[in-house]
SERO-4910 file (N, C-alpha, C, O; in steps of 0.05 Angstrom, whole numbers):
BEGIN
 pado doro    nc1    nc2    nc3   cac1   cac2   cac3    cc1    cc2    cc3    oc1    oc2    oc3
  Met    A   6794   1836   4736   6794   1830   4765   6767   1839   4777   6756   1825   4794
  Arg    A   6757   1862   4768   6732   1872   4779   6709   1852   4772   6691   1848   4788
  His    A   6710   1840   4748   6689   1822   4740   6689   1797   4758   6668   1787   4765
  Leu    A   6713   1788   4765   6715   1765   4783   6703   1771   4811   6690   1755   4824
  Phe    A   6707   1796   4819   6696   1805   4845   6665   1804   4845   6653   1794   4864
  Tyr    A   6653   1813   4823   6624   1813   4821   6614   1784   4819   6593   1778   4830
  Ile    A   6628   1767   4806   6620   1739   4804   6620   1726   4831   6600   1712   4838
  Phe    A   6641   1730   4846   6642   1719   4873   6621   1731   4892   6611   1718   4910
  Leu    A   6614   1756   4886   6594   1769   4902   6566   1758   4897   6550   1756   4915
  Leu    A   6561   1749   4872   6535   1739   4864   6532   1709   4870   6509   1699   4872
  Leu    A   6554   1695   4873   6552   1666   4877   6535   1658   4901   6519   1640   4899
  Pro    A   6538   1671   4925   6520   1663   4947   6491   1667   4941   6474   1651   4950
  Gln    A   6484   1689   4927   6456   1694   4920   6445   1673   4902   6423   1664   4905
  Leu    A   6462   1665   4882   6453   1645   4863   6449   1618   4878   6430   1603   4872
  Phe    A   6467   1612   4896   6465   1587   4912   6440   1587   4928   6425   1567   4929
  Leu    A   6434   1610   4942   6411   1612   4959   6385   1609   4942   6366   1596   4951
  Ala    A   6385   1622   4919   6361   1621   4901   6356   1592   4892   6333   1583   4892
  Gln    A   6377   1578   4884   6374   1551   4875   6365   1533   4898   6348   1515   4894
  Thr    A   6377   1537   4921   6369   1521   4945   6340   1526   4952   6325   1507   4958
  Gly    A   6331   1552   4951   6304   1558   4957   6284   1546   4937   6263   1537   4944
  Phe    A   6292   1546   4911   6275   1534   4891   6272   1504   4895   6250   1493   4893
  Glu    A   6294   1491   4901   6293   1462   4906   6278   1455   4931   6264   1435   4932
  Lys    A   6281   1473   4951   6265   1469   4976   6235   1471   4971   6220   1455   4981
  Gly    A   6228   1491   4954   6200   1494   4947   6189   1469   4932   6167   1460   4937
  Asn    A   6206   1459   4914   6198   1435   4899   6193   1411   4917   6174   1396   4914
  Glu    A   6211   1408   4937   6209   1386   4956   6184   1389   4973   6170   1369   4978
  Leu    A   6178   1413   4982   6154   1418   4998   6129   1413   4982   6109   1402   4992
  Tyr    A   6130   1421   4956   6107   1416   4939   6101   1386   4935   6078   1378   4936
  Arg    A   6123   1371   4932   6119   1342   4929   6108   1329   4954   6095   1308   4952
  Lys    A   6112   1342   4977   6101   1332   5002   6073   1343   5008   6062   1339   5029
  Asn    A   6061   1357   4988   6035   1369   4990   6034   1391   5011   6013   1398   5021
  Gln    A   6057   1403   5018   6058   1425   5036   6058   1451   5019   6079   1465   5016
  Phe    A   6035   1457   5008   6033   1478   4988   6038   1506   4999   6050   1523   4985
  Gln    A   6028   1512   5023   6033   1538   5035   6062   1543   5039   6073   1565   5033
  Glu    A   6076   1523   5050   6105   1525   5055   6120   1527   5029   6140   1542   5027
  Ala    A   6111   1512   5009   6124   1514   4982   6122   1541   4970   6141   1552   4959
  Ala    A   6098   1553   4972   6093   1580   4962   6112   1600   4976   6123   1618   4964
  Gln    A   6115   1597   5002   6132   1615   5017   6161   1612   5008   6176   1632   5007
  Ala    A   6170   1588   5002   6197   1583   4993   6202   1596   4966   6223   1608   4961
  Tyr    A   6182   1593   4948   6185   1606   4921   6184   1636   4923   6199   1650   4909
  Glu    A   6167   1647   4941   6166   1676   4945   6192   1686   4955   6201   1708   4949
  Ala    A   6205   1671   4973   6231   1679   4984   6252   1681   4962   6270   1698   4962
  Val    A   6251   1663   4942   6269   1664   4919   6264   1690   4903   6283   1703   4895
  Leu    A   6239   1697   4899   6232   1721   4884   6243   1746   4897   6250   1765   4884
  Lys    A   6244   1745   4924   6254   1769   4939   6284   1773   4934   6295   1794   4940
  Thr    A   6298   1752   4924   6326   1755   4917   6330   1765   4889   6353   1766   4878
  Asn    A   6308   1774   4876   6308   1785   4849   6315   1763   4828   6325   1770   4806
  Lys    A   6310   1738   4834   6314   1717   4815   6287   1709   4803   6269   1702   4818
  Gln    A   6285   1710   4777   6260   1703   4764   6265   1682   4742   6286   1681   4730
  Ser    A   6245   1666   4738   6245   1647   4716   6216   1637   4711   6200   1639   4729
  Ala    A   6211   1628   4687   6184   1618   4681   6178   1594   4699   6155   1591   4708
  Glu    A   6198   1577   4705   6193   1554   4721   6186   1561   4750   6169   1549   4762
  Leu    A   6199   1582   4760   6194   1591   4787   6165   1602   4789   6150   1594   4807
  Tyr    A   6157   1619   4771   6130   1630   4771   6109   1608   4767   6087   1608   4779
  Phe    A   6116   1589   4749   6098   1567   4743   6093   1550   4769   6070   1543   4775
  Asn    A   6114   1543   4783   6112   1527   4807   6097   1542   4829   6082   1531   4844
  Leu    A   6102   1568   4830   6088   1585   4850   6059   1586   4844   6042   1585   4862
  Gly    A   6052   1589   4818   6024   1588   4810   6010   1562   4817   5987   1562   4826
  Asn    A   6024   1540   4813   6013   1514   4820   6008   1512   4850   5988   1501   4858
  Ser    A   6026   1523   4866   6023   1522   4895   5998   1537   4903   5982   1528   4920
  Tyr    A   5995   1561   4892   5971   1577   4899   5945   1565   4889   5924   1567   4901
  Tyr    A   5947   1552   4866   5924   1538   4855   5915   1516   4874   5891   1512   4878
  Lys    A   5934   1501   4885   5927   1479   4903   5915   1491   4929   5900   1477   4942
  Leu    A   5922   1516   4935   5911   1529   4959   5885   1543   4953   5873   1556   4971
  Asn    A   5875   1541   4928   5851   1555   4919   5852   1585   4922   5832   1598   4926
  Lys    A   5876   1595   4918   5880   1625   4918   5880   1633   4889   5901   1632   4875
  Val    A   5858   1643   4880   5853   1648   4851   5872   1669   4840   5886   1664   4821
  Ala    A   5871   1693   4852   5887   1715   4841   5917   1709   4840   5929   1713   4820
  Pro    A   5929   1700   4863   5958   1694   4861   5965   1672   4841   5986   1673   4829
  Ala    A   5947   1652   4839   5952   1631   4819   5953   1642   4791   5972   1637   4776
  Ile    A   5932   1657   4784   5930   1668   4757   5953   1688   4752   5965   1688   4730
  Tyr    A   5959   1704   4772   5980   1724   4769   6007   1711   4762   6021   1719   4744
  Asn    A   6013   1690   4777   6039   1677   4773   6040   1661   4747   6062   1659   4735
  Phe    A   6018   1649   4739   6018   1635   4712   6022   1656   4690   6036   1651   4670
  Glu    A   6009   1679   4693   6012   1701   4673   6041   1711   4673   6052   1717   4651
  Lys    A   6054   1713   4696   6082   1722   4697   6099   1701   4683   6118   1708   4670
  Ala    A   6093   1675   4687   6108   1654   4674   6106   1657   4643   6125   1652   4629
  Leu    A   6082   1663   4634   6077   1666   4605   6093   1690   4593   6101   1689   4570
  Leu    A   6097   1711   4609   6112   1734   4599   6141   1725   4593   6153   1736   4574
  Leu    A   6151   1707   4609   6179   1697   4605   6181   1674   4585   6202   1670   4573
  Lys    A   6159   1660   4582   6158   1637   4564   6132   1636   4549   6115   1620   4555
  Pro    A   6129   1654   4530   6103   1657   4515   6095   1631   4501   6112   1616   4490
  Asn    A   6069   1626   4500   6057   1604   4485   6065   1576   4496   6062   1556   4481
  Asp    A   6076   1575   4520   6083   1549   4532   6057   1534   4538   6039   1544   4552
  Lys    A   6054   1510   4527   6029   1495   4528   6022   1487   4557   5999   1488   4565
  Glu    A   6042   1479   4573   6037   1471   4600   6028   1494   4617   6009   1492   4633
  Ile    A   6040   1518   4613   6032   1541   4628   6004   1550   4620   5987   1556   4637
  Leu    A   5999   1550   4594   5972   1557   4584   5951   1538   4595   5928   1547   4602
  Asn    A   5957   1513   4596   5938   1493   4606   5931   1497   4635   5908   1497   4643
  Asn    A   5952   1502   4652   5947   1506   4680   5933   1533   4686   5917   1536   4704
  Leu    A   5940   1553   4669   5926   1579   4671   5896   1576   4665   5880   1588   4679
  Ala    A   5890   1560   4645   5862   1555   4638   5847   1542   4662   5824   1549   4667
  Phe    A   5860   1524   4676   5847   1511   4699   5843   1532   4721   5822   1532   4734
  Ala    A   5863   1549   4726   5860   1570   4747   5838   1589   4740   5823   1598   4757
  Gln    A   5835   1596   4714   5815   1615   4706   5786   1605   4710   5767   1620   4711
  Lys    A   5784   1578   4711   5757   1567   4716   5747   1573   4745   5724   1570   4751
  Leu    A   5766   1581   4762   5758   1588   4790   5748   1617   4791   5737   1625   4812
  Gln    A   5751   1632   4769   5741   1660   4768   5711   1661   4769   5697   1643   4761
  Ile    A   5701   1683   4779   5672   1689   4779   5665   1704   4754   5644   1699   4741
  Asp    A   5681   1724   4747   5675   1741   4724   5680   1727   4698   5700   1714   4694
  Glu    A   5661   1730   4680   5664   1720   4652   5663   1744   4634   5641   1754   4628
  Val    A   5685   1752   4624   5687   1776   4607   5691   1766   4578   5711   1753   4572
  Lys    A   5673   1773   4561   5675   1765   4533   5688   1787   4516   5681   1811   4519
  Glu    A   5706   1779   4499   5720   1799   4482   5702   1808   4460   5689   1792   4447
  Val    A   5702   1834   4455   5687   1845   4433   5701   1837   4406   5724   1842   4402
  Ser    A   5685   1824   4389   5696   1815   4364   5700   1838   4345   5682   1854   4341
  Glu    A   5724   1839   4332   5730   1859   4313   5731   1847   4285   5737   1823   4282
  Val    A   5725   1863   4265   5726   1853   4238   5742   1872   4221   5748   1895   4229
  Gly    A   5748   1863   4197   5762   1880   4178   5792   1876   4177   5803   1858   4190
  Phe    A   5805   1893   4161   5834   1890   4156   5850   1894   4182   5870   1879   4186
  Glu    A   5842   1913   4199   5858   1918   4223   5858   1894   4241   5878   1888   4253
  Lys    A   5835   1880   4244   5833   1856   4260   5851   1834   4249   5865   1820   4263
  Ala    A   5850   1831   4222   5866   1810   4209   5896   1815   4214   5911   1797   4218
  Leu    A   5903   1841   4212   5931   1849   4216   5940   1844   4245   5962   1834   4250
  Thr    A   5922   1850   4264   5928   1845   4292   5931   1815   4298   5949   1807   4313
  Asn    A   5913   1799   4286   5915   1770   4290   5941   1759   4279   5953   1741   4290
  Leu    A   5950   1771   4256   5975   1761   4244   5999   1768   4262   6015   1750   4268
  Thr    A   6001   1793   4271   6025   1801   4287   6025   1788   4314   6046   1781   4325
  Ser    A   6001   1784   4326   6000   1772   4353   6001   1742   4353   6001   1729   4374
  Ser    A   6002   1730   4329   6003   1700   4328   6030   1690   4337   6032   1666   4344
  Arg    A   6050   1707   4338   6077   1699   4347   6088   1721   4366   6081   1744   4364
  His    A   6106   1713   4383   6121   1732   4400   6140   1748   4382   6148   1738   4361
  Tyr    A   6146   1773   4390   6163   1789   4373   6191   1777   4369   6204   1782   4349
  Asp    A   6200   1761   4389   6226   1747   4385   6224   1727   4363   6243   1723   4347
  Ser    A   6201   1713   4360   6197   1694   4339   6197   1707   4312   6208   1697   4292
  Trp    A   6184   1731   4310   6183   1746   4285   6212   1755   4278   6219   1755   4254
  Ala    A   6228   1761   4298   6255   1769   4293   6271   1746   4280   6288   1750   4262
  Trp    A   6266   1722   4290   6280   1699   4279   6271   1693   4250   6287   1685   4234
  Val    A   6245   1698   4245   6235   1695   4217   6250   1714   4199   6257   1707   4176
  Ala    A   6254   1739   4209   6269   1759   4193   6297   1750   4188   6308   1755   4166
  Val    A   6310   1738   4208   6337   1728   4205   6339   1707   4184   6356   1707   4166
  Phe    A   6320   1688   4185   6319   1667   4164   6313   1678   4137   6324   1669   4116
  Gly    A   6296   1699   4136   6290   1712   4110   6315   1724   4098   6320   1722   4074
  Ser    A   6332   1737   4115   6357   1749   4106   6376   1727   4096   6389   1731   4076
  Phe    A   6377   1705   4110   6394   1683   4102   6387   1672   4075   6404   1666   4058
  Phe    A   6361   1669   4070   6352   1658   4044   6356   1678   4022   6362   1670   3999
  Ile    A   6354   1704   4028   6360   1724   4007   6389   1721   3999   6395   1722   3975
  Leu    A   6407   1717   4018   6435   1714   4012   6440   1689   3995   6455   1689   3975
  Leu    A   6427   1667   4002   6430   1642   3987   6420   1645   3959   6434   1637   3940
  Phe    A   6396   1657   3956   6385   1660   3929   6402   1679   3912   6405   1676   3888
  Phe    A   6414   1700   3925   6431   1718   3911   6456   1704   3900   6465   1709   3878
  Ile    A   6468   1687   3917   6492   1672   3909   6485   1654   3885   6500   1652   3866
  Gly    A   6461   1641   3887   6453   1624   3865   6448   1640   3840   6455   1631   3818
  Tyr    A   6436   1663   3843   6431   1681   3820   6457   1690   3807   6460   1691   3783
  Tyr    A   6476   1698   3824   6502   1709   3815   6518   1689   3799   6531   1696   3779
  Phe    A   6518   1664   3808   6535   1644   3796   6521   1627   3775   6533   1609   3764
  Ser    A   6495   1632   3770   6481   1616   3750   6485   1628   3722   6488   1652   3719
  Tyr    A   6487   1611   3703   6491   1619   3675   6466   1615   3658   6462   1628   3638
  Lys    A   6448   1598   3667   6424   1593   3652   6402   1613   3660   6398   1620   3684
  Thr    A   6388   1622   3640   6367   1643   3645   6345   1633   3663   6336   1647   3681
  Ile    A   6337   1607   3660   6316   1596   3676   6323   1595   3706   6307   1601   3723
  Leu    A   6349   1588   3711   6358   1587   3739   6360   1615   3751   6353   1619   3774
  Lys    A   6369   1635   3735   6370   1662   3744   6342   1672   3752   6338   1686   3772
  Arg    A   6322   1665   3736   6295   1673   3742   6285   1660   3768   6271   1673   3784
  Ile    A   6291   1634   3771   6282   1620   3795   6295   1633   3820   6282   1638   3840
  Phe    A   6322   1637   3819   6335   1649   3842   6326   1678   3847   6325   1686   3870
  Phe    A   6321   1692   3826   6311   1720   3829   6283   1719   3843   6277   1736   3860
  Gly    A   6266   1701   3834   6240   1698   3846   6242   1691   3876   6227   1701   3892
  Gly    A   6261   1672   3882   6265   1665   3910   6275   1689   3926   6266   1692   3949
  Met    A   6293   1705   3914   6302   1729   3928   6279   1748   3934   6277   1760   3955
  Phe    A   6262   1751   3914   6239   1770   3916   6220   1761   3939   6212   1777   3955
  Leu    A   6213   1735   3939   6195   1724   3959   6208   1726   3987   6194   1732   4007
  Ser    A   6233   1720   3989   6247   1721   4015   6248   1750   4025   6246   1755   4049
  Gly    A   6250   1769   4006   6250   1797   4014   6223   1805   4025   6222   1820   4045
  Ile    A   6202   1795   4013   6175   1801   4023   6171   1789   4051   6161   1803   4069
  Val    A   6180   1764   4055   6179   1752   4082   6194   1767   4102   6185   1771   4125
  Leu    A   6218   1777   4094   6235   1793   4112   6221   1818   4121   6221   1825   4144
  Leu    A   6210   1833   4101   6196   1858   4108   6172   1854   4125   6167   1869   4144
  Leu    A   6156   1833   4119   6132   1827   4136   6140   1819   4164   6127   1828   4183
  Ala    A   6161   1803   4167   6170   1795   4193   6181   1818   4209   6175   1820   4233
  Leu    A   6195   1837   4196   6205   1860   4210   6182   1878   4219   6182   1888   4242
  Phe    A   6162   1882   4202   6139   1897   4209   6124   1885   4232   6117   1899   4251
  Ala    A   6120   1858   4231   6106   1844   4253   6121   1846   4279   6109   1849   4300
  Ala    A   6148   1843   4277   6164   1844   4302   6162   1871   4315   6159   1873   4339
  Val    A   6165   1893   4299   6163   1920   4310   6136   1926   4321   6133   1937   4343
  Ala    A   6115   1918   4306   6087   1923   4315   6081   1908   4341   6070   1919   4360
  Glu    A   6090   1883   4343   6084   1867   4367   6101   1877   4390   6091   1876   4413
  Lys    A   6125   1886   4385   6142   1897   4406   6129   1922   4417   6128   1926   4442
  Asn    A   6119   1940   4400   6106   1964   4409   6081   1958   4424   6076   1971   4445
  Asn    A   6065   1939   4415   6041   1932   4429   6047   1921   4456   6033   1926   4476
  Asp    A   6068   1905   4458   6076   1892   4483   6085   1914   4503   6079   1912   4527
  Glu    A   6099   1934   4494   6108   1955   4512   6086   1973   4521   6086   1983   4544
  Leu    A   6065   1977   4505   6043   1994   4512   6022   1979   4529   6008   1992   4545
  Phe    A   6021   1953   4527   6001   1937   4541   6009   1934   4570   6031   1924   4576
  Arg    A   5991   1942   4588   5996   1940   4617   5975   1923   4630   5956   1933   4641
  Pro    A   5979   1897   4629   5960   1879   4641   5962   1878   4672   5984   1883   4683
  Ala    A   5941   1872   4685   5940   1870   4714   5919   1849   4723   5901   1843   4708
  Ile    A   5922   1839   4747   5903   1820   4758   5890   1832   4782   5903   1844   4799
  Val    A   5863   1829   4784   5848   1839   4808   5854   1821   4831   5851   1796   4829
  Phe    A   5863   1832   4854   5870   1816   4877   5849   1818   4899   5848   1801   4917
  Asp    A   5832   1839   4899   5810   1841   4919   5790   1819   4913   5784   1814   4889
  Glu    A   5778   1808   4934   5758   1787   4930   5735   1798   4914   5724   1784   4896
  Ile    A   5726   1822   4920   5706   1836   4904   5711   1866   4906   5717   1876   4928
  Val    A   5709   1880   4884   5715   1908   4883   5697   1922   4864   5691   1912   4842
  Ala    A   5688   1946   4872   5671   1962   4854   5688   1980   4837   5705   1995   4848
  Val    A   5684   1979   4811   5699   1997   4793   5682   2022   4790   5659   2021   4784
  Lys    A   5695   2045   4794   5681   2071   4794   5680   2084   4767   5698   2080   4750
  Ala    A   5660   2101   4763   5657   2116   4739   5678   2138   4738   5686   2147   4716
  Glu    A   5686   2148   4761   5706   2170   4763   5726   2162   4785   5720   2146   4802
  Pro    A   5750   2174   4784   5771   2167   4804   5767   2180   4831   5784   2196   4840
  Lys    A   5745   2173   4844   5740   2183   4871   5721   2163   4885   5704   2150   4873
  Thr    A   5724   2162   4911   5709   2141   4927   5679   2144   4926   5665   2124   4924
  Asp    A   5669   2169   4925   5640   2173   4925   5628   2172   4897   5604   2179   4894
  Ser    A   5643   2165   4877   5633   2163   4850   5614   2139   4847   5616   2120   4863
  Ala    A   5597   2140   4827   5579   2118   4822   5594   2093   4813   5615   2095   4800
  Asp    A   5584   2070   4820   5596   2045   4812   5590   2040   4782   5567   2040   4774
  Ala    A   5611   2034   4767   5607   2028   4738   5600   1998   4735   5582   1991   4721
  Phe    A   5615   1981   4749   5610   1952   4750   5627   1940   4772   5643   1954   4784
  Thr    A   5624   1915   4776   5638   1901   4798   5656   1879   4787   5649   1865   4768
  Leu    A   5680   1876   4798   5698   1855   4790   5706   1837   4814   5703   1846   4837
  His    A   5714   1813   4808   5723   1795   4829   5752   1786   4825   5763   1790   4803
  Glu    A   5763   1774   4845   5791   1766   4844   5798   1748   4821   5782   1731   4813
  Gly    A   5821   1753   4809   5831   1736   4787   5825   1747   4760   5837   1738   4740
  Thr    A   5808   1767   4758   5801   1778   4731   5825   1794   4720   5838   1810   4734
  Lys    A   5831   1790   4695   5853   1804   4682   5842   1830   4669   5822   1829   4655
  Val    A   5856   1852   4673   5848   1877   4662   5872   1891   4649   5894   1881   4652
  Glu    A   5867   1912   4635   5888   1928   4624   5888   1956   4636   5867   1970   4636
  Val    A   5911   1965   4646   5913   1992   4658   5918   2011   4635   5938   2008   4620
  Ile    A   5902   2031   4632   5904   2050   4610   5910   2079   4619   5916   2096   4603
  Glu    A   5908   2084   4646   5914   2111   4655   5919   2111   4685   5907   2095   4700
  Asn    A   5937   2128   4694   5943   2131   4723   5934   2158   4732   5936   2178   4718
  Leu    A   5924   2159   4757   5917   2185   4769   5920   2181   4800   5902   2170   4812
  Asp    A   5941   2191   4811   5947   2188   4839   5946   2158   4847   5961   2142   4835
  Asn    A   5929   2151   4866   5927   2123   4874   5903   2108   4860   5894   2088   4870
  Trp    A   5895   2119   4837   5874   2107   4821   5885   2098   4795   5904   2109   4784
  Arg    A   5873   2077   4784   5881   2066   4758   5855   2063   4740   5836   2051   4749
  Arg    A   5857   2074   4716   5835   2070   4698   5840   2043   4683   5862   2040   4672
  Ile    A   5821   2025   4684   5825   1999   4672   5804   1994   4650   5783   2006   4649
  Ala    A   5811   1976   4632   5793   1969   4610   5791   1938   4609   5810   1924   4616
  Leu    A   5768   1929   4600   5763   1900   4597   5761   1893   4568   5755   1911   4551
  Pro    A   5765   1868   4561   5763   1860   4532   5735   1865   4520   5733   1867   4496
  Asp    A   5714   1868   4537   5688   1873   4526   5683   1902   4520   5661   1910   4512
  Gly    A   5703   1919   4525   5700   1948   4519   5693   1965   4542   5695   1990   4540
  Ser    A   5686   1954   4565   5679   1970   4588   5704   1980   4602   5725   1967   4601
  Asp    A   5702   2003   4616   5725   2013   4630   5715   2029   4654   5692   2037   4656
  Gly    A   5734   2035   4672   5727   2050   4697   5752   2053   4714   5774   2046   4705
  Trp    A   5748   2064   4738   5770   2070   4755   5770   2052   4780   5749   2045   4791
  Ile    A   5794   2043   4787   5797   2025   4810   5822   2033   4826   5841   2044   4815
  Arg    A   5821   2029   4852   5844   2036   4868   5868   2019   4861   5865   1995   4855
  Ala    A   5892   2031   4860   5916   2016   4852   5921   1993   4871   5933   1973   4862
  Ser    A   5913   1994   4896   5918   1972   4915   5900   1948   4909   5905   1927   4921
  Ser    A   5880   1951   4892   5862   1929   4887   5872   1910   4865   5861   1888   4861
  Ile    A   5892   1919   4850   5903   1904   4828   5933   1900   4831   5946   1914   4847
  Lys    A   5944   1882   4816   5973   1878   4815   5982   1876   4787   5974   1857   4772
  Glu    A   5998   1895   4778   6006   1896   4750   6027   1874   4744   6043   1867   4761
  Leu    A   6025   1863   4720   6043   1841   4712   6070   1851   4702   6089   1835   4701
  Lys    A   6071   1876   4694   6097   1887   4684   6106   1910   4701   6127   1922   4696
***
């Protein structure tokens, strides 16, 4: 009975969220991008999130030439729907409006190769690879158990061995990628232009300057300051109000 009560309690919110989303879509089709963005933002205030909602909101801000909000919402959509080609494509267009060009420091060696391997898929995808690996181990074991010919037993045993390797690698990659995802704190610069400080205080020397839309990683908190790092290896302190974290 209690579950039914909660369902009836949530129904109006779900209805309002769906209505707001459809209203935003209709306004967007009429090229009323500011009103569409407001409709989508109103849906977010009801604590309803989806990749489609963030994607449409990003498109609205892109049409309004609002760089930071567009990039921020495309990035939020990617968190919910990783590697989506349409989101990645529109994000790339929005990033062309950025002023800052930050080049990633190239890494070499085994650690880089391992990172490239684990980050090539979302941890959910690696988990599914592990599930399929377990399934094939079971199949090969059944084949091995019921085979009478030596050659078939060898084939099924070899299949079991290879499936076991795939399973272990997938589990390792899933755990590693999950840990990396939890530790990674990406954020988008929202100030049109902001000086990144060498120390967490206003009168500190400027380390470098960033512009709206640039993606950074938050690596430390101190009161209302955030220490950020860029893919090129540079880091510094910025006021928390100048950025908006994605997680």
